[in-house]
N, C-alpha and C positions, 0 to 999 in steps of 0.2 A: 552476462545477461544483456539482452537488448534494452534500449532506453525505455524507461517506464513513461507511459503517456496517460492522459486523462481518459482515453477510450478503453484502456485495459481493465479487465475485471479484477476486483480487489483480491479474490481468491487466487487468481493466476499470479498476481504480484507476490502474494505471501507464499504460495507454493514454490515459485521459482527462486525466491530469496526470503527465507523465513525471518531473517533479522528485520525486515521492513515492518513486521507487526509492531515492533517497538516504536516506530515513527507514528503509526496510527494511534497507539495507546497514549503516547506522550502528548498527542494533540487532542485527547479527549474522546476518541472513538472507543466503542466497546471492543472486547476481544472477539474478533471475527473468525476465530478458529473454532468456536464452540456454539452449540445450540442453534437457536433461531438465526443468530447473526452469521453463522457459517453458511446457512442457506442464502441469506441476503448477499453475502460476499460473492457467491457464485453468480448472482444475477446483476449485481450493482457494479458500475464502472467506478474508477477512482474519482472521476469528475462528479458523479452522482453522490458518492460518499462525502466528498468535500462540501457539496451544496447542502446535503442533509445535515451535516454537523457544523455548518456555518464556518467553514475553513476556506481560506484563499487557496485556489488551486496551484498557482505558480510556486509559492514557497513549499507546499506539500510535495509537489513533484520534485523540487530541488532536493529536499531532504531524502525522499525515497531513493532518488538516483544516486545521491552521495553515499548512502549506506550500501546500495547494490554495487556501485563501482568500487568502493573501498574493499568489499569482500572479494570481488572478482580479481582485483589486483593482488590481493594476498594469496589467492589460489594459484596464480600464474607462477 
């Protein structure tokens, strides 16, 4: 998977690497795979989600990329 950035849509990140939903949940975000939040995830960037949930963007991106990269390495 390409590097996750703040400009990517949350839904795109979760669709490309489903394990990243655990990072969002662990940081207090709602489950963005369901209901209203699923719609919001399609429209909202990772940067916007971080701002909305009062999360610092750099550590969030670091965790998301760590999860995505560890899964990519296992698949190779």
